[in-house]
NUNU-525818 format. One record per residue: residue in three letters; x, y, z of N, C-alpha, C, O in turn. Coordinates in steps of 0.1 Angstrom, whole numbers, plus 5000, padded with zeros to 4 digits. Atoms other than C-alpha are relative to their C-alpha. Layout:
ALAXYZXYZXYZXYZ...
This chain:
UNK500749905008261864148943498750045007497949965010UNK501249954995259164368956498949994990499149984978UNK501150015008255664348943499150125002498950175013UNK500949895000253264628934498949984990499149904980UNK501150015010249964658916499450144997499550235005UNK500749875004248064928897498749964993498749864985UNK501250025007244464938886499750134992499750244998UNK500449895008243465168857498749974993498449854989UNK501250015007240165228841499750134993499950244998UNK500249875008239065478814499050095007498950215005UNK501049924993236265588838500650075012500050165018UNK499449954988238665668866501050114995502150084992UNK499149905005240066008856500150125010499350145018UNK499849884992241466318872499650124992499050214998UNK500449885008240966558843500950014988501949944986UNK499249975012242366688810501350065005501450145014UNK498749954997246066758811500250134991500150124979UNK499749885008246867118801501549984996502449975004UNK498650025005249967088779501050105006502250075006UNK499149904994251367398796500749965012501650035017UNK499350054989252467188825501449964996502349935005UNK498750035004255467108804500850124995501650114986UNK499449875004256567468801501450015007501849935014UNK498749974994259967618810500250155002499250225003UNK499749864995261667948818501350054995502349974996UNK498849935004264268178803500050145007499250225005UNK499849874993265468458827501350064995502250004991UNK498749935002268068728821500849985012501050075020UNK499250054988270268538845501149914994500849824987UNK498950085005273668388839500149994985500150094978UNK499950025015274068228805498849944994498849874984UNK501250055006270468148799499750064987499349994977UNK500249935013270168418772501350014993501449954982UNK498849975007273668528763501049885002501549865013UNK499250124999275668208756499149885001499649765000UNK501050114999272467998760499249994987499649924977UNK500850005013269768068734500650094990500350074978UNK499649895009271668358719501650015000502150035011UNK498549995000275368358708500450034985500849944978UNK499549975013276168548676501449964998502349975007UNK498750055003279168408659500249865003501249804999UNK499950144998278568058671499849934987499149974978UNK500150075013278967798643498549974996498249954984UNK501350035003275267718646499050125000497850104998UNK500849894999273968068650499350044987499950034976UNK500749965012271268188626500250154998501150215005UNK499749865004271068538611499750095012500250215013UNK500449924988269468668644500949975012500750035023UNK499150034989272268518666499549895009500249865019UNK500550114992270168228680500749874996500849844985UNK499450135002271867898685499049904995498049865002UNK500950105006270167638662500249875007499249795008UNK499950134993271667348682499150005012498649905016UNK500849994988269867478713498549994996497749925002UNK501450005005266667538693499549864997498449825000UNK500350145003266767178681499749925013498749845013UNK500350074988266967048717498850055007498049975013UNK501249954995264167278728498849944993497849914999UNK501150055008261967168700499749855003498549815003UNK500250144997262566808709499249985013498649885016UNK500850014987261166878744498650044998497750005007UNK501349955002258067038729499550085012498550045018UNK500349914989257867318754498850094996499150184988UNK501249925005254367478751500150155004499650234996UNK499949864996255167798770501350025007501849935014UNK498849964994258267978782499950135007499650235001UNK500149884991258268228811501250094997502450044995UNK498949915004260368538805499550145005498350175005UNK498550015000262268768814500549975014501749985017UNK499650044987262268668851498749965008497649985003UNK498850004992262368568879500350135008499750235005UNK499649894992264068798904500450124991500250234995UNK499549905009265468988874498850104997499150224996UNK501149915005261969128865499750115010499150215006UNK500549904990261469318898500850134999500550235006UNK499349885002264069578887500150044985500950124981UNK499949995015263469558849499050104994497850114998UNK500849915008262169838827499849944986500749934978UNK500350075013260469668797500450094988500850044978UNK499749915011261069988776501449994996501850024985UNK498650015003264769928778500349894990501349894983UNK499850125008264369608758499450014986499449914979UNK500549985013262769748727500650124993501350204999UNK499449905008263869978699501349964995501849854997UNK498650035006267269998681500949955011501050015022UNK499150064990269769778699501150095004501550095016UNK498849914996272570038698499550115009500450195014UNK500549894991270270278718499449945013499050025021UNK500650064988269170028745501050035012502250025010UNK499249974988270370108780500649885006500049775006UNK499350104992272869898799499650035015499850145020UNK500549984986271569848835500749905009501049795005UNK499550094990272969708867498849925005497749975008UNK501050094995270869398876500349975015501249905018UNK499750024986270569408914499549875005499949835017UNK500450134995268969068916501249904999501349825008UNK498950105002272068878902501350074999502350004995UNK498749934999274769148905500849994986502049964986UNK499450005013275469158867499650124993498850204998UNK500449895009275169408839499249954989499649864981UNK500950045011272269368815500150104989499950224990UNK499849925012272869498780498750024992498750114984UNK501249995008269369448767500149974985499350014977UNK499850035014270769318735498949904995498549914983UNK501250085002268069058736498850055008498950075020UNK501149944993264669208744498749934995498749824990UNK501350065002260969158738499949954985499449834983UNK500150045014261069148700500849874997500449784990UNK499250115002263968908699499549875006499649775001UNK500550124994262468678724498849944993498649824992UNK501250055008259168658705500549934987499949834984UNK499550075012261168568674500649875003500349774996UNK499550134996262968298693498949905003499049785000UNK501250094997259668158706499449944988499149824988UNK500550065012258468118671500849894994500349794989UNK499150105005261567928661500049885009500249765004UNK499950114991261467708692498749935002498649845010UNK501350064999257767628688499450015014498949915020UNK500549974987256867778722499350135000499450214991UNK500849874999254568058734500650085012501050025022UNK499449924989255768348756499050015012497850025010UNK500749984988254668378792500750125007501850105012UNK499349884997255568738801499850055014498650065018UNK500249954986256268858836500250155000501150214994UNK499949854999255769228845500750035014500649965023UNK499349954988257669428871499050075010498450175007UNK500849944989255669488903500850035012500350045023UNK499049964989258769558924500250155000499850225009UNK499849865001259869898912499050074991499050204991UNK501049945009257069958888498649975005498449925016UNK501450024996253269938889499050004989499249954978UNK501250015009249869988872500350064987499950004976UNK499849935013251070228845500849914991500449894979UNK499250085009253770008831499349874997499549814986UNK500850135003251469698834499150034989498949954979UNK500949965011248969878812500750024987500349974977UNK499249965012251570008788500649884993500549874980UNK499350115007253369678781499049914993499349854983UNK501150085007250069498773499650074987499450014977UNK500449925012249169778749501149984990500849964978UNK498950015009252669758733499949864993500149854981UNK499950135005252469378729498849954993498949884983UNK501250065005248869308721499050084993498250034986UNK501049925007246969608708500450014985501650034982UNK499750015015246769608670500750134995501850124990UNK499449875005247469978662499150125005498150105010UNK500749884998246370338666500150065014499450165017UNK499749944987247670408701501650025001502349964993UNK498649965000251070538712500949875001501849864993UNK499150124998252570198724499849904989500849844985UNK500150105011251069978697500750064987501349984980UNK499349945012252370228670501549995002502249994993UNK498550014997255770218688500549864996501649844991UNK499750145004255769838684500249994985501149934980UNK499950015015255069878647501250084995501950034986UNK498849925004257770148644501349915002502249924995UNK498850084997260169898660500049874992500949784995UNK499950115009259469638633499049895001499149794993UNK501050114999256469428644498650064997498050115006UNK501349955004253369518625498949935007497950005012UNK501150084993251269238640500249995015501449985019UNK499850024986250669218677500649875004500549774996UNK499450134995252568958697499049905005499249785005UNK501150094995249368818712500449925012500149805013UNK499650074988250868728745498849985009498250075013UNK501250034993248168548764500249985015499250005023UNK499850044986249768458797501050105006502150125001UNK499249904994251168718821500149975015499249945022UNK499850014985252768698856500050135006500750235001UNK500149874993251968978880501150005010500949995022UNK498949994991255469018894500649865002500249764996UNK499250134997257768748909500350005015501050095020UNK499550034986258168618945499950135008500950165015UNK500149874993256868938960499949985015500050085023UNK500050034986256668768994501449995006501649995018UNK498650024996260468738995500850125003500850224995UNK499249884996262668989014501150034990501650144989UNK498949995010265368928987499550074987500350114979UNK500549945012263069078961500050155000499750215010UNK500149855002263469438948498650045001497749994993UNK501449964999260269608959499249915008498049905006UNK500850094991259269338984498850065006498950185011UNK501249944995255769388996499449915010499649795011UNK500850084992253469279023498949944991498749984980UNK501150075008250569049012498950104996498450094985UNK501149905003248069349014500550094989499850124979UNK499449925010250469568994500049944986499649994976UNK500050075012250969308968498649974994498450004982UNK501350035004247369208966499350124993498650114983UNK500649885005246369568960500550044986499850064977UNK499449965013248869638932499749904990499649934978UNK500350105010248269308916498550014995498350004983UNK501449995005244469368915499950124991499250114981UNK500249895009244769718901500749994987500250034976UNK499350035013247369608875499249914992499149934980UNK500850095007245169318866498850064993498550044981UNK501149935006242169538860500450084988499850074977UNK499649925011244069778838500549914988500249944976UNK499650095011245669498818498949934993498949924980UNK501250075007242369318811499150114994498450074984UNK500849905008240769648801500750024987500050054977UNK499349985013243469678774499749874992499449894980UNK500250125007243069308764499349905009499949835017UNK500850094991240269108780500349854998499949775006UNK499850145002241568778765501249945007501449825007UNK498750054993244768758786499649925013498549945019UNK500150074987245268528816501150055009502250075005UNK499049944990246968648848500349915011499449845016UNK499650084989248968478874500550095012501450175010UNK499649934988249268618909501149925008501149805008UNK498850064992252368558931499549935012498949995021UNK500150074987251868288957501350005007502250085005UNK498850004992254468198982501249944992501049864983UNK498850045007258068148970500349865003501049794995UNK499950154997258067808988499149985012498650075018UNK500850044988256167619014500750025013500150015023UNK499249974987258967699039500050145004500550185015UNK500149864996258168069039499250015013498249955014UNK500849994987256968179074498750064997497750035005UNK501349945003254168369057499249914991498049954987UNK500850095009253068069036498649975006498549955018UNK501450024996249268029038499450135003498450174996UNK500649874997248568369053500250094988499450174985UNK499849925012250168529022498949984990498350074985UNK501150035010247768348999498750055004498050114996UNK501349954995244768419020499850154999498850204994UNK500149854999245568789024500050064986499250144983UNK499949945013246668868988498849964991498350054984UNK501250045009243768668972498750075005497850094997UNK501249924995241268858994500050134993498950194991UNK499949875008242469168974499849984985499250074979UNK499950015015242769028939499349884994499449854982UNK500650125005240768708936499250014987499349934978UNK501049995011238168838911500750034987500150014976UNK499449955012240768968886501249924996501949954986UNK498950095004243368688885499549864996498349835000UNK500550135005243168338869500849895006500349785007UNK499150104994246068148886500750065012500950185013UNK499149964989248168148917501349924998501249804994UNK498750075003251868068913500549935013500249975024UNK499350074990253867818933501449984995501649964983UNK498650025003257667788934500649905010500349915022UNK499450094991259667498948501349944994501249894983UNK498850065004263267378946500449905011500249925023UNK499550104991264867068962501549984998502049994987UNK498550035001268466968970500349885008499549845016UNK499550124992270466678984501450025004502349945001UNK498649974996273566839000500649895009501849885010UNK499550104991273766549025500249864994500849775000UNK499950135006273666269000499149895004499349775002UNK501050104995270666099015498949984989497950054988UNK500850025012269065958983498649975004497750014997UNK501450044996266065799001499150125004498050134999UNK500849884996264966129017499850104988498850164986UNK500149915012265766328985498949964990498150044986UNK501050055009263566108963498650005006497649994999UNK501349994994260766148988499550145000498350175005UNK500449864999260566528983498750024992498050124995UNK501349985008257666488958498849985010497750035006UNK501150014990255566398989499750145005498550185007UNK500249864996256166759001499450084989498550164992UNK500549935011255366878966498549984999497750084997UNK501450035001251966708966499250075011498250135009UNK500649934989251166859000499950154998498850215000UNK499949855003252167208989498850034990498150134992UNK501049985010249867178958498650005006497850095004UNK501350014994246867058978499750115010498550155011UNK500349894990247267319005499750134993498750204997UNK500349885007247367608980498649994993497950094993UNK501350025006244367468961498950025010497950085007UNK501049994989242467448994499850155004498750195007UNK500049864997243367809002499250084990498450164993UNK500749935011242167928968498549975001497750075000UNK501450034999238867748973499450075012498250105012UNK500549944988238467889008499750154998498750205003UNK500249865003238868248995498850014991498050104992UNK501250005009236368168967498749985008497750055005UNK501250024992233968038993499650125008498450155010UNK500249884992234368339015499350114992498550184997UNK500649895008233568568986498849954992498250034985UNK501250055007230668348974500250004985499350034977UNK499849995014232268308940499949854994500449765000UNK500050125007231668028915501349974993501749864990UNK498750015007234968098898501049925009501149935021UNK499050084994237767848906501350044995501650044983UNK498749965004241367958906500849874999500849785007UNK499150115002243867708892501550045003501750165007UNK498649984995247667678899500950014988500849934978UNK498949995010250767778879501249975008501750065016UNK498850044993253767598893501250054991501949974985UNK499249955011255967838873501550015004502250084996UNK498650034998259267758890500149875008499649865019UNK499850134992260367408900501249934994501549944982UNK498850085005263467198898500849955012500449985024UNK498950024990266467058917501050124999501350164988UNK499049895000268867338927500850005013500350035023UNK499149984989271767318950501549984996502450025004UNK498750045004274867198931501050124999502250115002UNK499149895004276167548921500250115010500850215007UNK500049894991275767758952501450055004501650175004UNK498749954996279367768963500750064988501550164989UNK499349955012280567818927499550144997500350234993UNK500649875002278168118924500750115008501050225003UNK499349914992279868288953501450044995501850154996UNK498649985006283268248937499950094988500750174985UNK500249925012281968398904499850145004500450234998UNK500249864996280668708922501250065005501550185003UNK498849944994283868758941501050044988501750134989UNK499049985011285868738908499550104990500350184984UNK500549915011283568938884498650055003497850044994UNK501249944997280769118901499750114990500650194986UNK500549915010278769328876500449964985500350054976UNK499750045013280069128846498749974992497649964997UNK501150035009277869038816499949854999501049784997UNK500250145002276368688814500949915008501649825002UNK499150084992278268538843499549865001498349845000UNK500450145000278268158846499449975014500049915023UNK500750024987275668148875499049894999498449864989UNK501150114998273367868888500249894990499249834985UNK499750105010275067618864500149865007501249805008UNK500150144994273967298882500349904990499749894979UNK499750125008275466988867499249885006499549845017UNK501050094994272666738872500549854999501049814989UNK499650145000273266378882498849914998497749964996UNK501150105003271166058878498950015010497750015006UNK501150004990269266088911499250134998498050135002UNK500849885002268266448902498949974989497850024990UNK501050045010266566298871498849925006497749945001UNK501050084993264666058893499050095007497850075006UNK500949914992263266338915499250094990498050114992UNK500749925010262366548884498949914994497749964992UNK501050095005260466248871498849985011497749995007UNK501050014989258666208905499250135001498050125004UNK500749875000257766578904499050014989497950064990UNK500950005012256266538869498849915003497749944999UNK501050094996254266248882499050075009497850055008UNK500849924990252966468910499150104993498050124996UNK500849905007251866738886498849934992497749984992UNK501050075007249966478865498949955010497749955006UNK501050044990248266348897499150125005498050105011UNK500849884996247066708903499650084988499550204989UNK500349935013246166788867498750075000498550164992UNK501249924999242766908878500250145005499350235003UNK499749874995244367208895501350064994501350184992UNK498749945006247967248881499850004985499849904978UNK500249985015247467388846501250054993501350044981UNK498849955006250867548841501149965009501049965021UNK498850024992254367448852501250034992501249994980UNK498849965008257667588842501349945007501649995018UNK498750044995260867388848501050114999501250174989UNK499149895000263367648859501449955001501849895011UNK500449935012265167708838500349914987500249794989UNK500050085012265667588802501549984994501849874990UNK498650025005269367648792501050065010500950175014UNK498949974991272467658814499750035014500449985023UNK500349964987270867808844499049905006497849895002UNK500850114995269567518865499149944990497949954990UNK500750035013268567368832500249864995501249794998UNK499850135007268067048812500950004988501449904984UNK499149985011270167188784501250085004501150195010UNK498849934997273767288788500750044987500649974977UNK499249965012276067478763501450045004501650075016UNK498749944998279667568760500150124990499850104978UNK499849885009280367918746500949964988502149924990UNK499250045012281567848710500149854998500749814988UNK499950155001281167478716498649934998497749994992UNK501250085002278467218719498850035009498950115018UNK501150004992275067178734499549865003499649784994UNK500350144997273866868752498949995011498650095018UNK501150034991271066718773500549965013501349865014UNK499650054987271566688810499049895004498149864997UNK500850114995270066398830498550035001497749954997UNK501449964998266866588838499350024988498050044988UNK500749975013266166648802499049884996498049914991UNK500750125005264866288797498649995006497749964999UNK501350014994261966278822499050114994497950084991UNK500949895006260666618809499749964986498549984982UNK500350045014260966498773498949894999498049904991UNK500950115000259166178780498650045004497650014997UNK501349964996256366338799499350104990498150094988UNK500649915009255866618774499649934987498649964981UNK500350075012255866368745498849915002497949904993UNK501050114999253566098760498950045011497949975012UNK501049974989251766268790499050114996498850205003UNK501149915004249066448770498749935000498749805000UNK501350065001245366388769499350015014499150125019UNK500750004987243666278802500949935010501549835008UNK499350064988245266208836499149905006497949935009UNK500750114994244065878849500249995015501350025020UNK499950014985243265818886500549855003499749765005UNK499450134998245665528891499949955015500250035024UNK500150064987245065298921501249915002501349814995UNK498750074999248565188932500149945014500050015024UNK499750074988249364938959501549965000501949884991UNK498650025000253064948967500649995014500050055023UNK499349994987255464878996500450155002500650234993UNK499649874996256465189015501250005009501649895014UNK498849994991259465309035500050135008499350235004UNK499949884992260265569062501450054998502449984996UNK498749935001263065819060500150115009499250135018UNK499849894990264366119079498850095001498450135012UNK501049905000261666359069498549954997497650025000UNK501350055004258766139058499749855004500749785005UNK500450144997256865819067499149954989498350034984UNK500950055010255065589044500250044986499250064979UNK499749965014256865689012499849884991500549784993UNK500250115010255765468982501449974994502150054989UNK498850045007258665268969499950024985500850064978UNK500349975014257065288935499050124999497950115004UNK500849885003255765628925499550004986500450004977UNK500450025014253565588895498650064997497850085007UNK501349955005250665738875499849964986500749904980UNK500250045014249165698841499150114993498450194999UNK500749915008247665898812499449924988499949824984UNK500550065013245465818782500050114990499450224992UNK500049915011246065998749498750004993497949904994UNK501250005007243366098726499849894990498749864985UNK500050125009244265808703499749875007499749765001UNK500450124992243365568731501249935006501049845015UNK498850064994246965468740500150045014499750155018UNK499849984985247865448777501550005002502349924997UNK498649994996251165558792500150005015499450075022UNK499850014985252365458827501450075002502450034996UNK498849944995255065678843500349955014499549955022UNK499650064987256965518872501450035004502350024996UNK498749994994259865588895500149905011499349905020UNK499750094989261265308916501050075009502250095005UNK499249934991262765478946501049915008502049965014UNK499150104993264465158960501450004994501550004982UNK498650015005268265158958500449864996501449844989UNK499550145001268464778958499049914993499549824986UNK500950105005265264608947499250044988498750154988UNK501049975010263364598915498649975005498449915015UNK501450024996259564598916499349934988499449964977UNK500850075010257364348898498650075001497950065011UNK501349925000254364558888499049924991499249884980UNK501250065007250964408878499050114998498650175008UNK500949895003248664648860498749944994498749874985UNK501350045005244964578856499550104990499250214993UNK500449925011243964718822498749954993498549994982UNK501250065006240664538816499050104996498150074988UNK500949895004238864868813500450064987499750154982UNK499649955013240764938781500049894990500849804990UNK500150105010239764728751501050034989501350144985UNK499249995012242164658723501550035002502250044992UNK498649984998245564728739500849874997500449775003UNK499350125004248064488724501550025000502349925003UNK498649985002251464648720500650075013500050175018UNK499449954988253864728749501450054997502249974991UNK498649955001256964948748500550055014499650105021UNK499549964986259165028778501450074998502350014992UNK498749925000261865298781500450015015499650045024UNK499550004986264065298812501250105000502150104992UNK498849914997266465568826500649955013499949965023UNK499450054988268865408850501650014998502150014987UNK498550004999272565428860500449945013499849975023UNK499550064987274465228886500550105010500650075022UNK499449904992275965548899499050125001498750184991UNK501049894998273465798914500650144997499950244994UNK499349885003276166068908500450024986501150114982UNK499650005014276565998871499450124993498250164996UNK500549885006276266308849500349994985501149904980UNK499749995014276266398812500950124998500850225005UNK499149895003278966618797500150024985499549944977UNK499949985014279866768764500849894993500549854982UNK499250115005282466488759499249875000499549784992UNK500750124999280066218770498550035003498050015014UNK501449954998276466348765499049885002497949915006UNK500950114999274965998764500349915012499849795012UNK499750094988276265868798498849965007498649845011UNK501350034994272765888813499050034990498750154987UNK501049985010270165838787499149875000499549775005UNK500950115000267065608782500449894991501049914981UNK499750125008267365258769498749925000497749955008UNK501250085001264764998759500049905012501049835015UNK500250094988263364798789499549864996499649834984UNK500450145002262064448792498749984993498449874987UNK501250015007258664528778498849945007497749975005UNK501050074992256764298801499149914991499449894979UNK500950085007253864068791498650055003498250095014UNK501449954999250264168784499149884996499249834985UNK500850125002247763888787498650025007498650045020UNK501350004993243963898794499750135006499050145017UNK500349874994243964268801500950035012500650135019UNK499149974988246764248827501450004995501949924987UNK498749985003250264368823500949965012500750005023UNK499050034990253164218842501450054995501850024984UNK498849935005256464418840500950025012500550055023UNK499049984989259664448861500650144999501050184988UNK499549865000260764798871501350005008501349965020UNK498750014994264464818878500250095013499550195014UNK499749914988265764958911500650134995501250144985UNK499649875003266365328910499950034985500950034978UNK500249985014264865398877498850094997497850095004UNK501149935006262565628857499549914988500349874980UNK500650095010260165428834498850064993498050134999UNK501149955008257865508806499549874992500149814984UNK500650125005255565218797498850044991497850094996UNK501049965009253465258766499249884995499749784992UNK500950115005250365048756499150064989498550164992UNK500849945011248665098723499349884993499649764995UNK500750105008246364908699500949944990500549854982
């Protein structure tokens, strides 16, 4: 058995955790909306057509914010198509995902769903085919009380009170050549800046997210951030990051080390933001919105077959990754990474929420169930609130194909406002458990220990409608707490939540 140690103290902190790091994402893509959150005629559907079984699973995750309506979809989207009488809404070809969008669910319906799901909307605007005018107009429609053309149109469409959308994305992945209306960094920075000015003139209370690089592997990464922020630094509040990982070769050790890359990506973008602020002599500090992140690779061949069979269909079954146990471990390690960077990462959206690379799966007309990756997100959202602690961890390390010195035990900790402490830990070792000793002498009064473990002997184990509990958390050994020190065994290949309270 390997040995590791952790030192925690209430004085060693990273910063307050913004609950919005446990956000998610609903795009008009695949069955995320139609057949996901919305399915009229389903046995659990409410009067508005929303699946209550899905809402229950979303509520259990406690998702503070949900990004909408895209994603790549938004770069060809006219927001006006999604409001007004449903039978008069336009059907459009979606060039991002080669489907037909009926706009049956639009802004009003999504806001209603957010209220039921106990989440807040994070609305993305189109800076691909549209620009400053529609950016101004959509904020007026959503947030202005009354007395103007667009606010009165909202009232006419059935919403007397403003929606009060506070968080807005200035386009999506505009550095990507696959994006409709793809722009250079200067072009994007200019339109983002002018749109931001107009939007904040309409509603000064909103927060705005500028598009960073689509991933750290983009050739323009770094230069994109420097150039576009030189244009819009003063009028935006966050820079976005997107990152997906896969394991097509079956190399579990390298796959579980991907959070090392994630940490480097975060620190690099934060440094670039600070360098632009320094160049401009600004006291303002930009924070980060990691508004797309997940494992994504299982469904790529299947998607090609779907498009061959039914291009331009409605709600095609696209990006329906079936997540296995090792995917849940990496998702847990990525959440640990966000907590370790809680001083800069203030928003994060697991992409996506239902059916499309999602923790929740549904069957049309059938059930809804939690995928393996549901559990680390639920645990972190439930227990990872309050203050991120600066955990000092001493652990054995290993080398793999892409990284050297990877910690066998990836761990961090948080302190809730009630004084309780939670340790999150992933054991990356395929064979050996880890005996962890935690120094907690800086926390008086802790006496009770609970331990939840997510483990399966098969890294490829999945959950299904027929067997939704195949991969699910169980009670661990609990460990022993004596004299301010905790001793606990962390099983091989496992996600762990260790709770200590008075």
